N, C-alpha and C positions, 0 to 999 in steps of 0.2 A: 504494500500500500504506500503510495507516495506521500511525502510530508509537505504540506503547504508552507511556503515561506515568503517573506517579504524581501529579504536579502540573503546572500550567501553567508556573510560574516558580520557580526556586530563586535566592535571594539570599544571597550569601556576605558576611557582615558585618551586624551588627544595631545599629550605632551610628547617628549622625544621618543619614547618607546612606541606608544600607540599610533601617533601620526606617521612615523616611519614605516611601521608594520602595515598600516592601511594603504600607504602609497604603493608599497611593493605588491600587495595583493591586487589592488586596483589596476596596476600596470599589467598584471598577468590576466586581466579580464574577470576578476572576482568582484561581484557586486558587494560593496563594503559600506557600512554605516559606522561612523565614529561619533561617540558622544562624550561630553565632558561637562562637569558641573560648574566649571569656572568660566569667566569671560574669555573670549578669544584675545590672545595677546597679553594675558596676565602674567605676572612674574611669579617666581617661586625661589625658595632658598636653594642655593646650589654653589658648588665650587666652580662651575662653568667650564671646567677643563675637559677638552676632548683630547684624549691621548691618541697616539699615532694610529692605533687600530680604528678608532672612530673617525679620525680624519681621512684615513684611506677609504672608509665606506662612503663618506660624503663625496670624496673624489670620484669613486666609481659610480655613484648615483648622480653625478654631474651637478651637485648642489654646492660644492665648496667654492667655485667661482662666484656664485650668487651671494654667498655669505661674505666673502672677501670684498666684493664690490659694494656691499652695504656699509663698509667701513670698519668691520671687525678686524683688529690688528693681528697680523701674523706673529708668532713667537718662534724664534730660531735658536733659543738657548735656555736651558734650565741650569740653575746654579744651586748646589746643595752645600750648606754650611753646618758642619758637625763640630761645634766648639771652634777651635782654631783651625780646623781642616776645611778647606773649600774645594769642592769638586764641580767644575763646569762641564756641561754636557751639551754639545752641539746637536741640534735637531734638523735632520736632513729634510728638505722639502719633498712633497709628493708631486705627482704628475701635474696637477692644476693649481697648486697653491702651497702655503707654508706647512711645515711639519707639525705645528700645533696651533690651535686657536682656542679661545675661551669666551664665546659670545654670551651676552645676557640671555637668560632663558626666555624672556619675553620676545626676543628676536628669533632665537633658534626654534622654539616651539611653533611660533607663528609661521616661520618659513617652511617648516616641515608640514604644517597643516595646509598651507597654500599649495605645496607640491602634491599633497594627497588629493586635494580638490582637482588640480590640473590633471591628475591621472584618472579621475573619474569617481573617487570616493565622495560620499556625502558626509559633511561634518555638522553636528548640532551642538552648540555651546549652551551653557546654562541649563543643561539637561541632565537629570540625575538618574542613576540606576536605582531601581526599587526591588526587583526580584527576578529570578529566572523562571522560565517556562520549561516544563519537562514533559516528555512523553510517558507512556505507560511503563516503559522499561527503565525510566529514571534518567535518560539522556537529556542533557540540556538542549532545548530546541528554540531558544529565543529569550527575550527579556521583557520585563515591565519597566517602563521609563516614566519620568515626570517631566513635563514641559516647563519652560521658564515661568509660565502662569500657574503651575502647580497641578494641572490635570494629568491623570495617568493614562497610559495607552500601552499596547503590546506591539512588539516587533518580533516576528518569527524568523529564525535563521537556522542554517545548518551548523553554525559554530559560533561560540562566544569567546572572546579573548579579553582577559583582564590586564590592562596596562594602567591600573589605577592606584599604584603607589604602595608604600610600606603598609599602610592601614587599609588595604584593599577591601572594599565592601563585597566585591565579587568573591574573593577568597573566603570571606566569612560565610557568604551565602551558600557556597558549594561545599563547605566543611573541609577546606584544604588543610591537611595535617601540617603542623609547624614544628620544626626542629630548631632548638637553640644551639648554635655552634659554640658561642662563648657569651658569658654574661658581661664580660669586661667591655667597656666602650669609652670613647672620649666624648667630651662636650666640645662644641665648636662655636666660636663667637665670630660672626661675619660683619665686616665693615667695608665701606667703599670710600676710597680716598682719591682726590684729584692729584694724580702723579703722572703728568704727561710724558715725563722722561723715563718712566719705567718700561723697559723693553723686554727684559728677561723674566721668566719664572724664577722666583727666589724662594727657597725653602731653608729655614734656619732652625736649628734644634739646640735645646738645652735640656738638662735632666728633667724629665716630667713635663716638658713644654715644647711646643713647636709653633712656628708661624709660617704662613705661605702668602706670597704676593704674586698675583697673576693679572697681567694687563687685560682689560676687557674693553667694551665699547666706550667711546666718548672721552678718551683720555683719562678714564677712571681705572683704578686698580682694585681688585678684590683682595682684601686682607683678612685672613682667617687665622685666628689664634686658637690653638687646641691644647687641651690638658684634661686633668681629671675633673669630673663633675663637681666634686667638693671644692677644688681650687678655683674653678671659674665662678661658681656661685658665690664664694666668699669675696672674690675680687669685685664682682658686679654689685654685691650688697654694699660694699664699702665705698666704691668709686663710681658706680654707674657703668653702663655697658661701654661707652666711649672711653671713659677713664681706665677701665679694665684692659681694653686693647692697648692703650698707650703704655700703661704700666708694665704689662706682661711683655710687650714688644721690647721695652727698654731692658727688662731682665734678661731676655734672650740675647739681644744685641743692642748695646747702648747707642751706637750710631744710627741704627735703624729706628730706634725709638725716637731719637731727636728728629729724624727726617719726617716721621709720621706726625709728630707734634707740630711741625711747621707747615703741614699740609692741611687742606680743607677736607672735611668729611662731606660727601655729596648726599648722604642719606643716613638715617638712623641705623645704629648697629642692631643686629638681631642674633639671638641665641638659638642654636639647635642643641637641646639638652642631651641628645644622644639616644642610642637604642642598641640593644643586644644584637649581635650578628646572628641572623636567622636564615633558614631555608624553609620554604613551604613546598608541599606537594604541588607540582606545577601543571598537572594535566589530569583530565578525567573524561568521562563520556560527554563529548560535545563542548568541552571547555579547556582553556589553557591560560597560564599566567606568564607574563614577561616583565623584564625590568625589576624594579624594587618589589613589585607585587609577588614575584616568585622567589626572589632571594635578595637579602639586604646585607650589605657589608658596611662597616664603619667608613666614613668619608676620608679617613686618613690616607688612603691610596688614590683618591680622586678618580675612581674607576667607574662611577655609577653610570655616566652617559655612555661609556664604552660598553658596559654590560647591556644597557638598554638597546643600543644599536645592534649589537651582536645577537641578542635574543630576538629582536624584531625581524631580522633577516633570516635567522635560523628557523624560527617557527613558520614564517611565511613559506619558505622553501619546503619545509617538512610537510605542511598541510597540503601543498600542491602535489607533492610526491605521493602522499598517502591517501588522497581523496578525503580530506578533512577528518583524519583520524590522528589524534595527538599521541597515541601510544608510541613509545620509543623516543619522544622528544627529550625527556629528561635524561634518559640513559645516554644519549649522545651529548647533551649539554653539560652534564655534571663533570665528566672527566676533563673537559676544557676549562671550566670555571673553578674547579676544586683547588688547584695549586695556588692561585691568587687569593681565593676565598680563605684558604687556611693561613696563608702568610698575613693577610689583613688581620685575621683574628690574633695572631701572634703580636702584631705591631700595636695592638691596643693596650699592651702592658705598659705600666709607667716606670718600672724599675730597670729598664734596659740601659746598659751603658751605651754611650754614643758610638763606640766602635761596633757594637752589635747592631745598632740601628743602621749604621752605614752599610754593613754587610747585607742587611735585609733589603735595603734599597737596590743594591747591586743584584740581589736575587730577584727582586721585583722586575727590574729591567729585563732580565733574561726570560722570566715567565711571560712578560708582555710580548716579547718577540716570538715565543712559542705560540701564544694565542693568536698573534697576527698570521703566523704561518698556517695554523689550522683554518682560520677564516679565509685566507686566500685560496686554500685548497678546497674548502667546502663550498664557498660562494663564487669563486673566480670564474668557473666555467658555466655557471647557471644563467638562465634567462633573466633572473632577478638582478644580476650584476650588469646587464647590458645598459 
């Protein structure tokens, strides 16, 4: 008996994972609806960093030139400071642009949404997920949604994808099992400073603390101070969020602290209190999860957008190969993501000597190269990469 449907796939979440996934499906001729509860072009807390794997995907999708043309600065070098030791790392460009970029999410997510529309996907913003629709066998066959005006309606589909973040409502609805990899996590205090001369990524470390500076759009640099939740709460309680950034930056590097004190903050500082490193069951009958909805790691490795892009393309290809059967998606994904996942969990400890932390970043660099090699082999010859 045939199943009536309105679209082939519904994607919950229109940010970097969901919009990229929808574009890839739509380009392959799959009728795709994407919904997101937020306004189109809204911002979200992020490190903004696209590591080389993600940049290569944007390059293959022919979207990197569009991003660079919009004014997002290219980054050609990362500098790591471990106490008195400084390690510069040159970043080779890719085919159509720089080796690293760090756009504001309001720009990146909107660009990906526009590309999804151009490919034929339908996007509905200010639209909330309410429930799944299931057939008699329990397979997900669509969703109940709420319009911007609050009225509810049904959309039937062959498959539903959750790209709706760490606190995924779809994951809760389908009862996705959750595994905690480690309870340890950092808190991260985000600020934006007008530093037009900042060209490099800069990461500086002191015992129990770190700071990252990453150039983003409009001559602004993202400044992220990370440490134990207790330490950051105490600093914010005493000095306020902006004062905490300046104080901790000075503790890590006195010259850097002075530079930030002389700069203008372009917007208020914001705190991500942190979350345990988790993995969820990421597929079931008629549904799958990608990005943070499926697995979340501490932002210390700035790998979240890369995870989102990798999962978006991997699941799209898998669904097309399997006829919308997600079985096997996780079995193929986990061995690729596990090494960086495990290393990220180790890097959330606060008692690491700087020499150990330096070695962990060297290890991270190698693991990222391994991940890129897998992505090029898995995606490179596919129609999705055209």
